[in-house]
C-alpha positions as CSV (number, residue, x, y, z in Angstrom):
1,R,85.2,-60.3,172.3
2,H,87.1,-57.0,172.0
3,L,84.3,-55.0,170.3
4,H,84.1,-52.6,173.3
5,A,87.7,-51.6,172.5
6,L,87.0,-50.3,169.0
7,D,86.6,-46.6,168.3
8,V,84.3,-45.3,165.5
9,R,87.0,-45.5,162.8
10,L,87.8,-49.2,163.5
11,M,84.3,-50.3,164.0
12,S,83.1,-48.6,160.8
13,S,85.9,-50.0,158.7
14,T,85.5,-53.5,160.2
15,L,81.7,-53.6,159.6
16,A,82.0,-52.0,156.2
17,S,84.6,-54.5,155.1
18,L,82.5,-57.4,156.3
19,A,79.4,-56.0,154.6
20,K,81.3,-55.5,151.3
21,C,82.5,-59.1,151.4
22,G,79.0,-60.3,152.1
23,V,80.0,-61.8,155.5
24,S,77.1,-61.8,157.8
25,C,77.6,-62.2,161.6
26,P,74.4,-61.7,163.5
27,V,76.2,-61.9,166.9
28,L,78.7,-59.2,165.9
29,T,76.1,-56.9,164.4
30,G,73.8,-57.5,167.4
31,R,76.5,-56.6,169.9
32,A,77.6,-53.6,167.9
33,T,74.0,-52.4,167.7
34,Q,73.6,-52.6,171.5
35,M,76.8,-50.8,172.1
36,L,76.0,-48.0,169.7
37,R,72.4,-47.5,170.9
38,R,73.7,-46.3,174.2
39,P,74.3,-42.5,174.3
40,G,78.0,-41.8,174.6
41,P,79.7,-38.9,176.4
42,K,80.1,-35.7,174.3
43,L,83.8,-35.2,173.8
44,E,85.8,-32.9,171.5
45,A,87.0,-34.6,168.4
46,N,90.7,-34.0,168.6
47,E,93.5,-36.5,168.0
48,E,94.4,-36.9,171.6
49,D,90.9,-37.9,172.5
50,R,90.8,-40.3,169.6
51,E,93.9,-42.1,170.9
52,V,93.1,-42.1,174.6
53,Q,89.3,-42.7,174.3
54,R,89.1,-46.2,172.9
55,V,85.3,-46.4,173.0
56,C,83.0,-46.2,170.0
57,N,81.7,-42.7,170.7
58,L,79.7,-41.6,167.6
59,S,80.3,-37.9,168.4
60,L,84.0,-38.5,167.6
61,G,83.4,-40.0,164.1
62,T,83.9,-38.2,160.8
63,F,81.1,-38.0,158.3
64,N,82.7,-40.7,156.2
65,E,83.1,-43.0,159.2
66,L,79.5,-42.4,160.2
67,L,78.2,-43.0,156.7
68,S,80.2,-46.2,156.3
69,L,78.8,-47.4,159.6
70,T,75.2,-46.5,158.6
71,M,75.6,-48.2,155.2
72,A,77.1,-51.4,156.8
73,F,74.2,-51.7,159.2
74,A,71.8,-51.2,156.2
75,K,73.6,-53.9,154.2
76,F,73.2,-56.2,157.2
77,Q,69.5,-55.3,157.4
78,V,69.7,-54.2,161.0
79,R,66.4,-52.5,161.6
80,D,66.9,-51.2,165.1
81,S,65.1,-47.8,165.3
82,R,67.1,-46.6,168.3
83,L,70.4,-47.3,166.5
84,H,69.3,-45.5,163.4
85,E,68.1,-42.5,165.4
86,R,71.5,-42.3,167.0
87,L,73.2,-42.6,163.6
88,A,70.9,-39.9,162.1
89,E,71.6,-37.6,165.0
90,S,75.3,-38.1,164.7
91,L,75.3,-37.4,161.0
92,L,73.3,-34.2,161.6
93,Q,75.7,-33.1,164.4
94,C,78.9,-34.0,162.6
95,Q,81.2,-31.0,162.1
96,E,84.1,-30.7,159.8
97,N,86.2,-27.5,159.7
98,D,83.7,-25.9,162.2
99,Q,80.8,-26.3,159.8
100,A,78.0,-28.9,159.4
101,A,79.5,-31.8,157.4
102,L,76.3,-32.4,155.5
103,E,76.5,-29.0,153.9
104,F,79.6,-29.8,151.8
105,R,79.0,-33.4,150.8
106,T,78.6,-34.5,147.2
107,C,75.2,-35.5,145.8
108,T,76.4,-39.1,145.8
109,D,77.1,-38.9,149.6
110,L,73.7,-37.3,150.3
111,V,72.0,-39.9,148.2
112,N,73.9,-42.7,150.0
113,V,72.6,-41.3,153.3
114,V,69.0,-41.6,152.1
115,H,69.6,-45.0,150.5
116,A,71.1,-46.4,153.7
117,F,68.1,-45.5,155.8
118,A,65.6,-46.6,153.1
119,K,67.2,-50.1,153.0
120,V,66.1,-50.7,156.6
121,H,62.8,-48.8,156.3
122,Q,63.9,-46.0,158.6
123,A,63.0,-42.3,158.0
124,P,64.6,-39.9,160.4
125,I,62.6,-36.8,159.5
126,Q,65.1,-34.1,160.5
127,L,68.0,-35.8,158.7
128,L,66.1,-36.7,155.5
129,G,64.6,-33.2,155.4
130,T,68.0,-31.7,155.6
131,V,69.4,-34.0,152.9
132,I,66.5,-33.3,150.6
133,R,66.9,-29.5,151.1
134,L,70.6,-29.8,150.3
135,L,69.9,-31.9,147.2
136,R,67.4,-29.3,145.9
137,L,70.1,-26.6,146.3
138,R,72.6,-28.4,144.1
139,P,73.1,-27.4,140.5
140,P,71.2,-29.8,138.1
141,G,74.5,-31.1,136.5
142,E,75.8,-32.4,139.8
143,F,72.9,-34.8,140.2
144,S,73.7,-37.9,138.1
145,T,71.4,-40.5,136.7
146,R,72.9,-43.1,139.0
147,D,72.0,-40.9,142.0
148,A,68.4,-40.5,140.7
149,V,68.0,-44.3,140.4
150,K,69.3,-44.9,143.9
151,L,66.7,-42.5,145.3
């Protein structure tokens, strides 16, 4: 009922918690999907906007919030291509410390991005190309056996 009042932080933590517990709610995930498919206004991600703007605007999310949201939808097996295009675009555009957030993620985070999209049979070319390029640039010791198995 109050889904429209959630920002990215609250929506990602709520859906991630439900996914981890194995609680499936098709009505909730369906409404969240429809809400997130719509393009949101581009706003600067500062604390004042986060408090005032109580709408789930993906451009205000941190990399971890966006990844949690993507992984939750993957666990729920939501296969909406427009939703996943928006999530992929948001992950690519996410900035932390005025730099692309993907550039400084661990191998595990990068593998989780690929894994989340693979679970729902989505392949956003630009995002996956960037992730693969970043994984190839990592030193061999950083890439664990567990990461390789997930890919």
